[in-house]
PAMIKE-427437 format. One line per 3 residues: their letters; for each residue z, y negated, x of C-alpha. Coordinates in nm, 2 decimals, decimal comma. Layout:
<recs>
A	Z Y X  ...;
</recs>
This chain:
<recs>
XXX	3,46 -3,88 1,91  3,64 -3,81 1,59  3,73 -4,10 1,35;
XXX	4,09 -4,08 1,47  3,98 -4,09 1,84  3,75 -4,39 1,77;
XXX	4,02 -4,58 1,59  4,27 -4,52 1,89  4,01 -4,64 2,14;
XXX	3,94 -4,96 1,94  4,31 -5,02 1,90  4,38 -4,99 2,27;
XXX	4,10 -5,22 2,36  4,22 -5,47 2,09  4,57 -5,46 2,24;
XXX	4,43 -5,54 2,59  4,22 -5,84 2,46  4,54 -5,97 2,28;
XXX	4,75 -5,93 2,59  4,48 -6,10 2,80  4,45 -6,39 2,56;
XXX	4,81 -6,49 2,61  4,86 -6,37 2,97  4,98 -6,62 3,25;
XXX	4,78 -6,68 3,46  4,48 -6,62 3,23  4,25 -6,34 3,37;
XXX	3,90 -6,25 3,27  3,91 -5,90 3,42  4,04 -5,73 3,10;
XXX	3,74 -5,86 2,92  3,51 -5,71 3,18  3,69 -5,38 3,14;
XXX	3,66 -5,38 2,76  3,29 -5,43 2,77  3,25 -5,16 3,03;
XXX	3,46 -4,92 2,82  3,25 -4,98 2,52  2,94 -4,87 2,70;
XXX	3,12 -4,58 2,87  3,22 -4,45 2,52  2,86 -4,48 2,39;
XXX	2,90 -4,79 2,18  2,60 -4,92 2,36  2,37 -5,07 2,09;
XXX	2,29 -5,44 2,04  2,46 -5,42 1,70  2,77 -5,27 1,85;
XXX	2,81 -5,57 2,10  2,73 -5,83 1,83  2,98 -5,67 1,59;
XXX	3,26 -5,66 1,85  3,21 -6,04 1,94  3,20 -6,12 1,57;
XXX	3,53 -5,93 1,48  3,72 -6,05 1,78  3,62 -6,41 1,73;
XXX	3,70 -6,42 1,35  4,00 -6,18 1,32  4,19 -6,14 1,65;
XXX	4,37 -6,47 1,67  4,42 -6,49 1,28  4,54 -6,14 1,23;
XXX	4,77 -6,12 1,52  4,91 -6,47 1,47  4,84 -6,57 1,82;
XXX	4,94 -6,93 1,91  4,85 -7,11 2,23  4,73 -7,46 2,31;
XXX	4,41 -7,35 2,46  4,36 -7,02 2,26  4,01 -7,12 2,14;
XXX	3,89 -7,20 2,50  4,04 -6,87 2,61  3,89 -6,68 2,34;
XXX	3,54 -6,81 2,42  3,59 -6,72 2,80  3,73 -6,38 2,71;
XXX	3,44 -6,29 2,48  3,20 -6,40 2,75  3,37 -6,17 2,99;
XXX	3,33 -5,88 2,74  2,97 -5,95 2,70  2,92 -5,98 3,08;
XXX	3,11 -5,65 3,14  2,91 -5,49 2,86  2,57 -5,60 2,99;
XXX	2,66 -5,49 3,35  2,78 -5,15 3,23  2,47 -5,10 3,02;
XXX	2,24 -5,20 3,32  2,42 -4,97 3,55  2,40 -4,68 3,29;
XXX	2,03 -4,75 3,24  1,97 -4,73 3,61  2,17 -4,42 3,64;
XXX	1,97 -4,25 3,36  1,64 -4,35 3,52  1,75 -4,20 3,85;
XXX	1,86 -3,88 3,67  1,52 -3,87 3,50  1,35 -3,92 3,83;
XXX	1,55 -3,65 4,00  1,50 -3,42 3,70  1,13 -3,48 3,71;
XXX	1,11 -3,40 4,08  1,32 -3,08 4,02  1,10 -2,98 3,74;
XXX	0,79 -3,04 3,95  0,93 -2,84 4,23  1,03 -2,56 4,00;
XXX	0,69 -2,56 3,84  0,51 -2,54 4,17  0,74 -2,25 4,28;
XXX	0,68 -2,08 3,95  0,30 -2,13 3,99  0,32 -1,98 4,34;
XXX	0,52 -1,68 4,21  0,29 -1,64 3,91  -0,02 -1,64 4,14;
XXX	0,16 -1,38 4,37  0,24 -1,16 4,06  -0,11 -1,20 3,93;
XXX	-0,24 -1,08 4,27  0,18 -0,68 4,23  -0,06 -0,70 3,88;
XXX	-0,45 -0,73 3,96  -0,45 -0,38 4,12  -0,11 -0,21 4,02;
XXX	0,06 -0,13 3,69  0,38 -0,35 3,66  0,59 -0,07 3,49;
XXX	0,51 0,23 3,71  0,37 0,06 4,02  0,07 0,30 4,01;
XXX	-0,28 0,17 4,06  -0,41 0,03 3,74  -0,75 0,05 3,57;
XXX	-0,90 -0,22 3,80  -0,81 -0,05 4,12  -0,91 0,29 3,99;
XXX	-1,25 0,18 3,87  -1,31 0,02 4,22  -1,21 0,35 4,40;
XXX	-1,42 0,55 4,16  -1,72 0,33 4,20  -1,70 0,35 4,58;
XXX	-1,66 0,73 4,57  -1,98 0,75 4,37  -2,19 0,48 4,54;
XXX	-2,10 0,54 4,91  -2,43 0,62 5,10  -2,47 0,98 5,19;
XXX	-2,24 1,12 4,93  -2,50 1,23 4,69  -2,44 1,60 4,76;
XXX	-2,07 1,57 4,74  -1,87 1,65 4,43  -1,61 1,45 4,24;
XXX	-1,36 1,53 3,98  -1,15 1,34 3,71  -0,83 1,46 3,53;
XXX	-0,77 1,24 3,22  -0,40 1,30 3,12  -0,23 1,18 2,80;
XXX	0,13 1,27 2,70  0,16 1,48 2,37  0,35 1,31 2,08;
XXX	0,47 1,03 2,30  0,48 0,82 2,00  0,77 1,02 1,86;
XXX	0,98 0,91 2,16  0,90 0,55 2,11  0,97 0,55 1,74;
XXX	1,28 0,76 1,75  1,45 0,64 2,07  1,29 0,30 2,12;
XXX	1,04 0,16 2,36  1,29 0,10 2,64  1,35 0,48 2,66;
XXX	0,98 0,53 2,63  0,91 0,30 2,93  1,16 0,48 3,14;
XXX	1,01 0,81 3,04  0,67 0,68 3,15  0,82 0,57 3,49;
XXX	0,96 0,92 3,54  0,63 1,09 3,46  0,45 0,84 3,70;
XXX	0,70 0,93 3,98  0,64 1,30 3,93  0,27 1,28 3,93;
XXX	0,27 1,06 4,24  0,48 1,32 4,42  0,31 1,63 4,29;
XXX	-0,04 1,49 4,35  0,03 1,33 4,69  -0,31 1,25 4,86;
XXX	-0,50 1,19 4,52  -0,53 0,86 4,35  -0,32 0,86 4,03;
XXX	-0,35 0,56 3,81  -0,21 0,45 3,48  -0,48 0,32 3,25;
XXX	-0,23 0,19 2,98  0,01 0,33 2,73  0,08 0,70 2,81;
XXX	-0,27 0,75 2,97  -0,31 0,85 3,33  -0,60 0,95 3,53;
XXX	-0,64 1,15 3,86  -0,94 1,09 4,09  -1,04 1,40 4,30;
XXX	-1,28 1,32 4,57  -1,48 1,57 4,76  -1,38 1,87 4,55;
XXX	-1,50 2,22 4,65  -1,57 2,30 4,29  -1,43 2,32 3,94;
XXX	-1,15 2,55 4,05  -0,99 2,27 4,28  -0,96 2,03 3,98;
XXX	-0,83 2,30 3,75  -0,56 2,39 4,00  -0,46 2,02 4,03;
XXX	-0,45 1,99 3,65  -0,21 2,29 3,64  0,01 2,12 3,89;
XXX	0,01 1,79 3,68  0,09 1,97 3,37  0,39 2,16 3,53;
XXX	0,52 1,84 3,68  0,52 1,67 3,34  0,66 1,97 3,16;
XXX	1,00 1,96 3,34  1,27 1,82 3,12  1,35 1,46 3,19;
XXX	1,70 1,30 3,15  1,67 0,94 3,04  1,97 0,74 2,96;
XXX	2,16 1,04 2,84  1,87 1,18 2,65  1,72 1,51 2,77;
XXX	1,35 1,48 2,69  1,09 1,75 2,70  0,73 1,64 2,70;
XXX	0,40 1,80 2,76  0,06 1,67 2,83  -0,31 1,73 2,76;
XXX	-0,57 1,69 3,02  -0,95 1,65 3,00  -1,13 1,77 3,32;
XXX	-1,48 1,68 3,44  -1,62 1,79 3,77  -1,98 1,74 3,89;
XXX	-2,20 1,63 4,18  -2,19 1,28 4,27  -2,56 1,23 4,25;
XXX	-2,68 1,13 3,91  -2,35 1,02 3,76  -2,19 0,69 3,70;
XXX	-1,82 0,58 3,65  -1,89 0,53 3,27  -2,04 0,88 3,24;
XXX	-1,75 1,04 3,41  -1,49 0,85 3,20  -1,66 0,92 2,87;
XXX	-1,69 1,29 2,95  -1,32 1,30 3,06  -1,21 1,11 2,74;
XXX	-1,41 1,34 2,50  -1,26 1,65 2,68  -0,92 1,51 2,65;
XXX	-0,97 1,49 2,28  -1,08 1,85 2,27  -0,74 1,94 2,45;
XXX	-0,55 1,74 2,20  -0,73 1,91 1,90  -0,65 2,24 2,04;
XXX	-0,28 2,19 2,01  -0,20 2,00 2,33  -0,01 2,11 2,64;
XXX	-0,33 2,23 2,80  -0,64 2,13 2,98  -1,00 2,16 2,87;
XXX	-1,30 2,16 3,09  -1,60 1,95 3,00  -1,89 2,13 2,83;
XXX	-2,22 1,96 2,82  -2,35 2,17 2,53  -2,03 2,11 2,32;
XXX	-2,05 1,74 2,40  -2,41 1,74 2,28  -2,30 1,90 1,95;
XXX	-2,01 1,65 1,92  -2,25 1,36 1,96  -2,48 1,50 1,72;
XXX	-2,21 1,55 1,46  -2,10 1,19 1,52  -2,45 1,07 1,47;
XXX	-2,48 1,26 1,14  -2,15 1,12 1,01  -2,26 0,77 1,10;
XXX	-2,59 0,81 0,91  -2,42 0,91 0,58  -2,37 0,55 0,43;
XXX	-2,74 0,46 0,51  -2,85 0,80 0,36  -2,67 0,72 0,04;
XXX	-2,84 0,38 0,02  -3,18 0,54 0,08  -3,14 0,80 -0,17;
XXX	-3,16 1,10 0,07  -2,89 1,31 -0,11  -2,98 1,51 -0,42;
XXX	-2,82 1,79 -0,62  -2,88 2,15 -0,68  -2,71 2,36 -0,95;
XXX	-2,59 2,71 -0,94  -2,53 2,89 -1,27  -2,18 3,00 -1,40;
XXX	-2,26 3,29 -1,64  -2,07 3,46 -1,90  -2,00 3,82 -1,80;
XXX	-1,97 3,93 -2,17  -2,31 3,82 -2,29  -2,50 3,67 -2,01;
XXX	-2,52 3,32 -2,15  -2,51 3,02 -1,93  -2,17 2,86 -1,96;
XXX	-2,20 2,59 -1,70  -2,35 2,50 -1,35  -2,18 2,38 -1,04;
XXX	-2,33 2,07 -0,87  -2,40 2,14 -0,49  -2,51 1,83 -0,29;
XXX	-2,80 1,85 -0,04  -2,92 1,60 0,22  -3,29 1,56 0,27;
XXX	-3,25 1,43 0,63  -3,57 1,25 0,77  -3,55 1,43 1,10;
XXX	-3,35 1,75 1,05  -3,49 1,85 0,71  -3,27 1,97 0,42;
XXX	-2,92 2,01 0,52  -2,66 2,22 0,33  -2,31 2,09 0,25;
XXX	-2,14 2,28 0,53  -2,34 2,06 0,77  -2,19 1,74 0,66;
XXX	-1,91 1,77 0,40  -1,65 1,84 0,69  -1,77 1,54 0,86;
XXX	-1,74 1,32 0,55  -1,39 1,45 0,50  -1,30 1,37 0,86;
XXX	-1,42 1,02 0,85  -1,33 0,93 0,49  -1,68 0,89 0,38;
XXX	-1,62 1,18 0,14  -1,48 0,93 -0,12  -1,82 0,74 -0,12;
XXX	-2,03 1,05 -0,11  -1,81 1,25 -0,36  -1,83 0,95 -0,60;
XXX	-2,21 0,96 -0,58  -2,21 1,33 -0,66  -1,98 1,30 -0,96;
XXX	-2,19 1,01 -1,10  -2,53 1,18 -1,04  -2,40 1,52 -1,19;
XXX	-2,27 1,33 -1,51  -2,60 1,14 -1,54  -2,83 1,45 -1,51;
XXX	-2,60 1,67 -1,72  -2,61 1,43 -2,02  -2,98 1,47 -2,04;
XXX	-2,96 1,85 -2,09  -2,82 1,80 -2,44  -3,16 1,72 -2,60;
XXX	-3,33 2,01 -2,42  -3,08 2,26 -2,53  -3,10 2,46 -2,86;
XXX	-2,73 2,55 -2,86  -2,43 2,43 -2,67  -2,53 2,25 -2,35;
XXX	-2,37 2,39 -2,03  -2,09 2,20 -1,86  -2,14 2,07 -1,52;
XXX	-1,87 2,15 -1,25  -1,81 1,91 -0,97  -1,59 1,96 -0,66;
XXX	-1,34 1,69 -0,58  -1,22 1,64 -0,22  -0,85 1,59 -0,14;
XXX	-0,90 1,22 -0,08  -1,08 1,16 -0,41  -0,79 1,34 -0,60;
XXX	-0,54 1,12 -0,42  -0,73 0,79 -0,50  -0,53 0,58 -0,73;
XXX	-0,84 0,49 -0,94  -0,95 0,85 -1,01  -0,89 0,84 -1,39;
XXX	-1,06 0,50 -1,43  -1,37 0,62 -1,23  -1,40 0,94 -1,44;
XXX	-1,35 0,77 -1,77  -1,60 0,49 -1,68  -1,86 0,76 -1,58;
XXX	-1,82 0,94 -1,91  -1,85 0,61 -2,10  -2,16 0,49 -1,91;
XXX	-2,36 0,83 -1,92  -2,24 0,94 -2,27  -2,14 1,28 -2,14;
XXX	-1,88 1,44 -2,36  -1,56 1,50 -2,16  -1,56 1,88 -2,24;
XXX	-1,89 1,91 -2,06  -1,74 1,79 -1,73  -1,53 2,03 -1,51;
XXX	-1,37 1,91 -1,19  -1,29 2,17 -0,93  -0,98 2,11 -0,72;
XXX	-0,88 2,31 -0,41  -0,56 2,52 -0,44  -0,37 2,33 -0,18;
XXX	-0,44 2,00 -0,36  -0,29 2,14 -0,67  0,01 2,28 -0,50;
XXX	0,08 1,94 -0,34  0,43 1,81 -0,38  0,30 1,47 -0,45;
XXX	0,32 1,41 -0,82  0,06 1,13 -0,86  -0,25 1,35 -0,83;
XXX	-0,12 1,60 -1,08  -0,04 1,33 -1,32  -0,39 1,19 -1,29;
XXX	-0,53 1,54 -1,36  -0,31 1,57 -1,67  -0,45 1,24 -1,80;
XXX	-0,81 1,37 -1,75  -0,73 1,70 -1,91  -0,59 1,52 -2,21;
XXX	-0,93 1,34 -2,23  -1,10 1,67 -2,26  -1,22 1,72 -1,90;
XXX	-1,19 2,08 -1,77  -0,99 2,13 -1,45  -1,05 2,43 -1,24;
XXX	-0,89 2,56 -0,92  -1,16 2,65 -0,66  -1,13 2,94 -0,42;
XXX	-0,82 3,07 -0,58  -0,63 3,31 -0,38  -0,72 3,20 -0,03;
XXX	-0,43 2,96 -0,01  -0,07 2,95 -0,10  -0,06 3,07 -0,45;
XXX	0,25 2,96 -0,63  0,16 3,16 -0,94  0,47 3,03 -1,14;
XXX	0,36 2,68 -1,08  0,03 2,73 -1,26  0,19 2,72 -1,60;
XXX	0,28 2,36 -1,54  -0,06 2,24 -1,42  -0,33 2,09 -1,63;
XXX	-0,57 2,37 -1,53  -0,82 2,54 -1,77  -1,00 2,78 -1,52;
XXX	-0,94 2,98 -1,20  -1,24 3,04 -0,97  -1,14 3,35 -0,77;
XXX	-1,25 3,33 -0,40  -1,56 3,54 -0,31  -1,36 3,73 -0,05;
XXX	-1,21 3,94 -0,31  -1,54 3,99 -0,48  -1,72 4,09 -0,17;
XXX	-1,49 4,40 -0,17  -1,64 4,52 -0,50  -1,98 4,58 -0,33;
XXX	-1,84 4,90 -0,17  -1,82 5,22 -0,40  -1,51 5,22 -0,62;
XXX	-1,37 5,53 -0,44  -1,32 5,35 -0,12  -0,95 5,24 -0,07;
XXX	-1,04 4,88 0,02  -1,26 4,85 -0,27  -0,99 4,97 -0,51;
XXX	-0,74 4,73 -0,36  -0,96 4,44 -0,41  -1,03 4,55 -0,77;
XXX	-0,65 4,58 -0,85  -0,60 4,23 -0,70  -0,87 4,09 -0,91;
XXX	-0,74 4,27 -1,22  -0,39 4,13 -1,17  -0,52 3,77 -1,12;
XXX	-0,74 3,80 -1,44  -0,44 3,94 -1,63  -0,22 3,65 -1,50;
XXX	-0,47 3,40 -1,58  -0,52 3,53 -1,94  -0,15 3,52 -1,98;
XXX	-0,16 3,15 -1,90  -0,45 3,09 -2,13  -0,68 3,03 -1,84;
XXX	-1,05 3,15 -1,80  -1,15 3,33 -1,47  -1,48 3,29 -1,29;
XXX	-1,56 3,51 -0,99  -1,74 3,35 -0,71  -1,99 3,53 -0,47;
XXX	-2,12 3,78 -0,72  -2,45 3,92 -0,56  -2,51 4,26 -0,72;
XXX	-2,52 4,40 -1,07  -2,25 4,65 -0,97  -2,01 4,37 -0,89;
XXX	-2,08 4,20 -1,21  -2,02 4,52 -1,41  -1,68 4,59 -1,23;
XXX	-1,58 4,23 -1,29  -1,67 4,26 -1,66  -1,47 4,57 -1,69;
XXX	-1,15 4,42 -1,57  -1,19 4,14 -1,81  -1,32 3,86 -1,59;
XXX	-1,49 3,58 -1,79  -1,77 3,45 -1,59  -1,94 3,50 -1,27;
XXX	-2,12 3,28 -1,01  -2,35 3,39 -0,73  -2,69 3,50 -0,62;
XXX	-2,69 3,78 -0,88  -2,70 3,52 -1,16  -2,92 3,26 -0,98;
XXX	-2,95 3,07 -0,66  -2,88 2,69 -0,65  -3,17 2,51 -0,80;
XXX	-3,28 2,15 -0,91  -3,20 2,01 -1,24  -3,55 2,09 -1,38;
XXX	-3,50 2,46 -1,33  -3,17 2,44 -1,52  -3,36 2,27 -1,80;
XXX	-3,60 2,57 -1,80  -3,33 2,81 -1,83  -3,15 2,64 -2,12;
X	-3,45 2,53 -2,30;
</recs>
């Protein structure tokens, strides 16, 4: 109640007590009613009753000026009636509340028992089926696959799996919401169920589905089924007013039942699905045991890189960068090698790609940079003149690392290598990135005196105007252009490559850049490059990659 409502209630009850006190004949029932109403209006504490008796006893007769011969006697009896009515009402309310609690407890127990039964039942529409699509789930699929492989007398039979995953399904979830995504999954599930009637279609989770093909007549049967599944998924779907076009990728594995296990089949199908995804999606790929063996070997090789770094299995060879004007050694490019304990010496093309895919290139590239700086610093004492600079390739991940400047600056300080004797080679695509931070970091390094070169120039998107704003000191022209100079100058293709190279050299010189030609293998190539003004050459004609001690012999 509000304050006004409470005051109104108490005024009314006071008036009733005053009237009862003077009434003839004297009646105690108003006192009972007042006590009952106090409890009914939640004035039900012991302090509330005590305060009521106190105020009525002390103030009612005096404040209202009530006069009667037996007023004190009547007051005592009336207050007793109020207390009696109050106590009875409080008792009745307590009993009612206890009954309500009992009934609520019984109802809650009944509801809990019903919910438990419903939950157990749901655990049993969910132990074998997907709650969203009502397709068989992973549990039921595994049971069926195991039975198909282990049933007696089926060793000579064949079995197939189609592992299906929707392409770019995450885009639907992210752009339209998970509710639309779930409805799309339901639509796809219904289509697969109808199109592949007679075969077990299960949802493994997310947007992954699998189709079990028992007793196949060969690979062609499963491929035909995969084509049917792709066509069913490819039809546009109208979901809540959105017309959605989706495609799927499928990994297919088909083989004899004998000698295989559910785990083998699923791993093979999963690997093949990834091949289909990597090829662009919207297609199927067929399991290839030889390709799978190569993939596993690549995985094992990438997993061994961290341990190989700890064991010191990597080392550097250096290839000369030679002046085309006077044949002096200007610098060397550091090339990493892996002395594998089982596979022998591995060249960079065997493991650099793996390191880039897994992110290990940052750790490996950091080691190469540190080792090259350490070894190059030692050449100063062995060199009569100016010691050659060392050129180190930086991977894209290294260039984008926030701590690149601190890393290089720290290496130069620890090794004592002068900044001008370190050259960092960056791919053309990295330099043309729209991200400003890598370019800013390279500008800081260039200001320190570190040389910056663009590697394999001409093979990517060459924004020539952009070069003037980059902190670059050298262009390394890709070997594809230099290879054309091996042919006689009278051949059209050779003349074209020579004109391209001449234009690149002219442009570079206009921007105050030096040019190194990669892949120089013959004296004829070197002479033609010198004639068009190219500054330096690198390739077998000037020397193959060799250990640091061979470099020392050359500069000593």
